SELUM-382329 format. One line per field, with one value per residue (C-alpha): residue number from 1; residue in three letters; x, y negated, z negated. Coordinates in steps of 0.001 Angstrom, whole numbers, always signed. Example, Ala and Ser with C-alpha at 12.3 -4.5 7.8 and 13.67 -1.06 7.14 Angstrom:
<tormars>
drennu <- 1_2
mivex <- ALA_SER
x <- +12300_+13670
y <- +4500_+1060
z <- -7800_-7140
</tormars>
This chain:
<tormars>
drennu <- 1_2_3_4_5_6_7_8_9_10_11_12_13_14_15_16_17_18_19_20_21_22_23_24_25_26_27_28_29_30_31_32_33_34_35_36_37_38_39_40_41_42_43_44_45_46_47_48_49_50_51_52_53_54_55_56_57_58_59_60_61_62_63_64_65_66_67_68_69_70_71_72_73_74_75_76_77_78_79_80_81_82_83_84_85_86_87_88_89_90_91_92_93_94_95_96_97_98_99_100_101_102_103_104_105_106_107_108_109_110_111_112_113_114_115_116_117_118_119_120_121_122_123_124_125_126_127_128_129_130_131_132_133_134_135_136_137_138_139_140_141_142_143_144_145_146_147_148_149_150_151_152_153_154_155_156_157_158_159_160_161_162_163_164_165_166_167_168_169_170_171_172_173_174_175_176_177_178_179_180_181_182_183_184_185_186_187_188_189_190_191_192_193_194_195_196_197_198_199_200_201_202_203_204_205_206_207_208_209_210_211_212_213_214_215_216_217_218_219_220_221_222_223_224_225_226_227_228_229_230_231_232_233_234_235_236_237_238_239_240_241_242_243_244_245_246_247_248_249_250_251_252_253_254_255_256_257_258_259_260_261_262_263_264_265_266_267_268_269_270_271_272_273_274_275_276_277_278_279_280_281_282_283_284_285_286_287_288_289_290_291_292_293_294_295_296_297_298_299_300_301_302_303_304_305_306_307_308_309_310_311_312_313_314_315_316_317_318_319_320_321_322_323_324_325_326_327_328_329_330_331_332_333_334_335_336_337_338_339_340_341_342_343_344_345_346_347_348_349_350_351_352_353_354_355_356_357_358_359_360_361_362_363_364_365_366_367_368_369_370_371_372_373_374_375_376_377_378_379_380_381
mivex <- UNK_UNK_UNK_UNK_UNK_UNK_UNK_UNK_UNK_UNK_UNK_UNK_UNK_UNK_UNK_UNK_UNK_UNK_UNK_UNK_UNK_UNK_UNK_UNK_UNK_UNK_UNK_UNK_UNK_UNK_UNK_UNK_UNK_UNK_UNK_UNK_UNK_UNK_UNK_UNK_UNK_UNK_UNK_UNK_UNK_UNK_UNK_UNK_UNK_UNK_UNK_UNK_UNK_UNK_UNK_UNK_UNK_UNK_UNK_UNK_UNK_UNK_UNK_UNK_UNK_UNK_UNK_UNK_UNK_UNK_UNK_UNK_UNK_UNK_UNK_UNK_UNK_UNK_UNK_UNK_UNK_UNK_UNK_UNK_UNK_UNK_UNK_UNK_UNK_UNK_UNK_UNK_UNK_UNK_UNK_UNK_UNK_UNK_UNK_UNK_UNK_UNK_UNK_UNK_UNK_UNK_UNK_UNK_UNK_UNK_UNK_UNK_UNK_UNK_UNK_UNK_UNK_UNK_UNK_UNK_UNK_UNK_UNK_UNK_UNK_UNK_UNK_UNK_UNK_UNK_UNK_UNK_UNK_UNK_UNK_UNK_UNK_UNK_UNK_UNK_UNK_UNK_UNK_UNK_UNK_UNK_UNK_UNK_UNK_UNK_UNK_UNK_UNK_UNK_UNK_UNK_UNK_UNK_UNK_UNK_UNK_UNK_UNK_UNK_UNK_UNK_UNK_UNK_UNK_UNK_UNK_UNK_UNK_UNK_UNK_UNK_UNK_UNK_UNK_UNK_UNK_UNK_UNK_UNK_UNK_UNK_UNK_UNK_UNK_UNK_UNK_UNK_UNK_UNK_UNK_UNK_UNK_UNK_UNK_UNK_UNK_UNK_UNK_UNK_UNK_UNK_UNK_UNK_UNK_UNK_UNK_UNK_UNK_UNK_UNK_UNK_UNK_UNK_UNK_UNK_UNK_UNK_UNK_UNK_UNK_UNK_UNK_UNK_UNK_UNK_UNK_UNK_UNK_UNK_UNK_UNK_UNK_UNK_UNK_UNK_UNK_UNK_UNK_UNK_UNK_UNK_UNK_UNK_UNK_UNK_UNK_UNK_UNK_UNK_UNK_UNK_UNK_UNK_UNK_UNK_UNK_UNK_UNK_UNK_UNK_UNK_UNK_UNK_UNK_UNK_UNK_UNK_UNK_UNK_UNK_UNK_UNK_UNK_UNK_UNK_UNK_UNK_UNK_UNK_UNK_UNK_UNK_UNK_UNK_UNK_UNK_UNK_UNK_UNK_UNK_UNK_UNK_UNK_UNK_UNK_UNK_UNK_UNK_UNK_UNK_UNK_UNK_UNK_UNK_UNK_UNK_UNK_UNK_UNK_UNK_UNK_UNK_UNK_UNK_UNK_UNK_UNK_UNK_UNK_UNK_UNK_UNK_UNK_UNK_UNK_UNK_UNK_UNK_UNK_UNK_UNK_UNK_UNK_UNK_UNK_UNK_UNK_UNK_UNK_UNK_UNK_UNK_UNK_UNK_UNK_UNK_UNK_UNK_UNK_UNK_UNK_UNK_UNK_UNK_UNK_UNK_UNK_UNK_UNK_UNK_UNK_UNK_UNK_UNK_UNK_UNK_UNK_UNK_UNK_UNK_UNK_UNK_UNK_UNK_UNK_UNK
x <- +86502_+85980_+88736_+87382_+83885_+85178_+87285_+84286_+82008_+84346_+84836_+81028_+79573_+82334_+83009_+82535_+79647_+78971_+79900_+77417_+77570_+75396_+75914_+75012_+73994_+74327_+71754_+73409_+70286_+66537_+65811_+62325_+60917_+60351_+56997_+56030_+56181_+59236_+62819_+65604_+69297_+71043_+73976_+75440_+78880_+82008_+80744_+78165_+77331_+79059_+77649_+78842_+75885_+75309_+72191_+72276_+69508_+67455_+64176_+65901_+68465_+71690_+72942_+76120_+76644_+80509_+79607_+77587_+79567_+76565_+74406_+70702_+68823_+65308_+62783_+61187_+57445_+55824_+55747_+59632_+60466_+63745_+64198_+67296_+66689_+69485_+68284_+64723_+66210_+67395_+64229_+61957_+63830_+63122_+59344_+58805_+60429_+58143_+55079_+55933_+55973_+59783_+61471_+63654_+65540_+67341_+70837_+73865_+75441_+78145_+77876_+79734_+79621_+81662_+78773_+79180_+76196_+74120_+75593_+72613_+74145_+71406_+73167_+69808_+68964_+72329_+71633_+68232_+69441_+72366_+70071_+67194_+69657_+71551_+68392_+67096_+70251_+70676_+67025_+66626_+63548_+63934_+62541_+63212_+65369_+62265_+60688_+64012_+64119_+60372_+61302_+63728_+61186_+58560_+61047_+61389_+57605_+56552_+59395_+61471_+58712_+60165_+57761_+60646_+60215_+61854_+64920_+67522_+66626_+66369_+69905_+71269_+69806_+70392_+73608_+76272_+79738_+80470_+76652_+73924_+70420_+67584_+64398_+60932_+59185_+55720_+56274_+59363_+60995_+64593_+67751_+71507_+73620_+77477_+79316_+83075_+84235_+87844_+89647_+86996_+86295_+82993_+83164_+80700_+81304_+79344_+78359_+77920_+74629_+71125_+68452_+65276_+62983_+63420_+60359_+57673_+58998_+59073_+55496_+54611_+56339_+54732_+51429_+52215_+53131_+49898_+47894_+49534_+48895_+45276_+44752_+46439_+44362_+41142_+42324_+44362_+42795_+45690_+47898_+48258_+51455_+53171_+55799_+53080_+52563_+54012_+55405_+52861_+50007_+51519_+51271_+47560_+46804_+49283_+46506_+44588_+47187_+49335_+52813_+54531_+52789_+53706_+57327_+57535_+55825_+58109_+61117_+59807_+58838_+62228_+63965_+62272_+63586_+67118_+67352_+66669_+69178_+71813_+71251_+71575_+74862_+76369_+75611_+77693_+80421_+79590_+80248_+80438_+76482_+76115_+77764_+75764_+72563_+73867_+74204_+70672_+69237_+70861_+69503_+66056_+66372_+67571_+65361_+62164_+61927_+63574_+65269_+68824_+70480_+73333_+75925_+75057_+74605_+78156_+79625_+77803_+78972_+82364_+82415_+81209_+83879_+86709_+85320_+84157_+82436_+79121_+77737_+74452_+72753_+72129_+69076_+66119_+67986_+68275_+71708_+73818_+76101_+76786_+77741_+80468_+82008_+85444_+88307_+91332_+93614_+91016_+90457_+93260_+92755_+89003_+89062_+91670_+89400_+86354_+87911_+89593_+86720_+83728_+85658_+86342_+82570_+80825_+83387_+84074_+85461_+83167_+83848_+85108_+83972_+85349_+82836_+83116_+79993_+80072_+78101_+75070_+73823_+76027_+77810_+81412_+83078
y <- +32766_+36454_+36945_+34242_+35718_+39270_+37974_+36219_+39336_+41572_+39127_+38863_+42156_+44708_+46923_+45211_+45656_+45176_+42192_+40305_+37230_+34999_+31801_+28151_+27091_+24532_+23757_+22996_+21289_+21456_+19030_+18386_+21060_+23698_+22312_+21465_+25235_+24627_+26085_+25797_+26906_+27633_+29681_+30868_+29331_+30283_+28595_+30203_+31979_+35206_+37191_+40215_+42232_+45363_+46977_+46594_+49116_+46302_+44635_+41283_+39287_+37875_+35427_+33198_+30251_+29677_+26177_+25119_+27074_+28247_+31489_+32052_+35030_+35729_+38554_+39602_+38619_+35430_+33977_+34405_+31529_+29906_+26434_+25875_+24913_+26918_+29896_+29647_+30381_+33762_+34327_+33426_+35977_+38554_+37743_+37459_+40797_+42300_+40703_+42479_+45888_+45915_+47238_+45149_+46561_+44245_+43242_+41206_+38790_+36002_+33865_+30839_+28975_+26880_+25175_+21372_+20162_+17457_+17890_+19557_+22961_+24568_+26027_+26976_+29240_+30735_+31619_+32905_+35068_+36446_+37720_+38860_+40988_+42228_+43232_+44959_+47163_+47927_+49056_+50751_+48808_+48985_+45420_+44032_+40981_+38944_+39610_+38828_+35395_+34916_+35930_+32958_+30566_+31578_+31056_+27492_+26903_+28684_+28274_+25160_+22839_+22523_+23231_+24148_+25827_+29370_+28095_+28066_+31458_+32928_+31796_+32922_+36425_+36903_+35005_+36734_+35745_+34033_+33635_+31066_+32148_+30559_+30948_+30316_+28874_+29590_+33357_+34062_+35642_+35161_+35748_+35638_+33257_+33553_+30444_+30811_+27284_+27952_+24605_+22937_+22430_+22211_+19505_+17926_+14285_+13646_+9978_+10662_+8645_+9562_+6925_+7154_+7017_+10720_+12483_+10028_+9365_+13067_+13327_+10350_+11909_+15198_+13509_+11618_+14753_+16467_+13424_+13409_+17189_+16851_+14071_+16268_+19339_+17522_+17751_+21056_+23296_+25748_+23297_+24726_+22992_+19770_+22078_+23658_+20295_+19136_+15570_+14798_+15745_+13260_+10492_+11165_+10148_+7298_+4696_+6827_+7142_+4620_+3724_+5227_+8604_+8557_+7927_+10711_+13236_+12098_+12914_+16432_+17490_+16461_+18236_+21479_+21347_+20451_+23521_+25535_+23602_+24221_+27945_+27927_+25998_+28275_+31313_+29530_+28596_+24849_+22999_+19651_+19965_+21182_+18037_+15679_+17283_+16639_+12860_+12835_+14363_+11628_+8935_+10506_+10843_+7196_+5288_+7452_+9483_+6748_+8986_+7862_+5040_+2507_+5002_+7755_+5568_+4149_+7649_+8658_+5599_+6057_+9758_+8566_+5893_+8456_+10786_+13421_+16139_+15988_+14256_+13887_+13563_+16967_+17661_+15560_+12248_+8898_+10056_+13234_+14457_+14164_+17493_+17015_+19379_+17933_+19036_+20323_+17362_+14836_+16321_+14693_+11026_+11347_+12320_+9566_+6899_+8085_+7867_+4487_+2724_+4156_+3060_-304_-967_+994_+1013_+4688_+7462_+10106_+13748_+16166_+19874_+22137_+24971_+28348_+30191_+33386_+36484_+35949_+38120_+41158_+43317_+42776_+46326
z <- +35727_+36007_+33356_+31055_+31307_+30428_+27604_+25944_+26630_+24758_+21978_+21466_+22458_+22335_+25401_+28882_+31277_+35055_+36926_+39193_+41275_+43532_+45449_+45823_+49164_+51910_+54620_+57855_+59512_+58871_+56157_+54808_+57212_+54798_+53400_+56934_+57934_+60014_+60187_+57643_+58394_+55072_+54097_+50862_+49947_+48102_+44869_+42503_+39249_+37848_+35007_+33045_+31766_+29730_+28338_+24487_+23484_+21682_+22683_+23204_+25215_+23882_+26543_+26233_+28680_+29027_+30729_+27674_+24976_+23421_+22828_+23071_+21710_+22831_+23217_+26402_+25648_+26779_+23456_+23162_+25614_+24442_+23553_+25565_+29096_+30540_+28751_+30320_+33685_+32476_+30359_+33370_+35710_+33011_+32719_+36496_+36984_+34374_+35926_+39087_+37448_+37146_+33996_+32015_+28924_+26502_+27461_+26602_+29022_+29483_+32530_+33958_+37318_+39654_+41534_+41145_+39160_+40868_+44275_+45809_+46036_+44021_+40864_+39531_+42410_+41990_+38451_+39148_+42066_+40076_+37409_+39541_+41542_+38355_+36519_+39656_+39866_+36235_+35709_+39028_+40010_+43661_+44239_+47697_+48383_+49459_+46224_+44313_+45977_+44936_+41356_+41363_+42843_+40437_+37541_+38631_+38928_+35721_+33216_+34489_+35844_+39357_+42340_+44632_+48126_+48879_+50730_+47934_+46471_+49941_+50840_+47456_+47933_+51717_+52284_+54489_+54960_+58280_+59051_+58544_+58490_+60380_+58210_+59465_+56389_+57824_+58714_+56527_+59584_+59641_+61760_+61186_+63325_+63358_+61739_+62137_+62990_+63638_+63842_+61735_+58042_+56378_+53665_+51351_+50371_+47135_+46593_+42822_+42894_+42564_+43022_+40937_+43798_+44670_+43148_+43918_+47375_+48153_+47246_+49350_+52468_+51917_+51911_+55113_+56835_+55766_+56915_+60368_+60711_+59780_+62565_+65172_+64047_+65003_+68678_+68270_+65739_+66015_+64045_+60588_+59690_+61232_+62644_+64980_+66705_+69943_+70248_+72863_+70389_+67801_+70446_+71006_+67369_+67044_+66646_+64299_+61527_+59713_+61269_+58319_+58737_+62540_+61774_+59282_+61524_+64494_+62375_+61326_+64911_+66240_+63284_+63978_+67511_+66351_+64338_+67417_+69508_+66849_+66830_+70649_+70382_+67715_+69937_+72499_+70093_+70913_+67745_+69433_+70049_+66496_+65281_+67482_+66329_+62648_+63407_+65055_+61771_+59753_+61897_+61559_+57894_+57512_+59968_+60380_+57119_+55063_+52485_+52831_+50873_+51263_+49941_+52314_+55411_+54663_+54457_+57797_+59694_+58474_+59717_+63107_+63285_+62481_+65129_+62725_+64792_+62647_+59526_+57783_+54411_+52924_+50711_+49532_+49854_+47918_+46809_+46556_+49450_+53112_+54766_+57486_+60187_+60516_+62852_+61057_+62232_+61199_+57655_+55718_+57215_+56849_+53170_+52443_+54071_+52498_+48990_+49589_+51528_+49361_+46077_+47494_+48320_+45549_+42648_+42384_+44515_+45985_+45089_+47820_+47983_+50717_+51341_+53080_+54132_+51959_+50643_+48391_+45406_+44864_+42272_+42042_+41687
</tormars>
């Protein structure tokens, strides 16, 4: 990919520039906890976005996407927003940097990625973090990593129409090889935990389906959580987010909230504790406990939060039958991937069975992505 990018850059813009990269992400555990002020536990992966960049002495950007095989040229003022959706990510990062007092000079760039699209690995956050980091370095702006992550998040909000949380951009900016990051979404405190599962592989099984329920169902579940938190707050005013609540406090309001809201809240409170349990297990090198927590999360997402679907439940049950150490739906749900922690000796038979049995039931094979926890935004020298 690096050679392809460089060849195209020289062809279009002459002498080469500096090379930057950022990563997609996985989230081992901690799903639907971010907007509830809880913990998430992501890491950057060995699939991401790479860009060659060079100042061009102009007041505009000339950007070429190798994946789309097209160029976009745009200025750096608000009214210069490009038509092409992919170019808006680059433009948005420029604008959000400028809004924060950073300098952005015109530049040429060629970029490409190997993050599988639609697999829930956050290719857009990888793109934003790559350019936020690069423009910070090229222009000597001295913006810290937290603000670089917020630049990516604000790009999604203001230029791409997606009201996302901070986890994806945070993981892309702060990712470190061999470590996962426990992030408190309420306080933004974070801590690295070692993740070197010798004898195991981390593999995503992509169902290649996405059910239409996703956005409206997401909003409903968020409202349920806020409703449960508000009910608990009447007894315990210190509860700002649902993650602040104890399970006992939820039981106190069981008769005062709809059953649906109770189940959603039960899942979230349990999931916040599971993240902490997984962190403790990793410090002991206890991957069996990590795996069991993943299965518990899937059960909660399927039965209590109700964001799984037939295809994902099928893959999870298959993993359990084949004695895979851990498996759960990853991401918002209603399609996408399961993330699986698989012993080396079980890897080949598990993948073969997943392909064969899933295709027999649903008419197409799932896609398989092996992932390794890697570094986030960086310059490649």
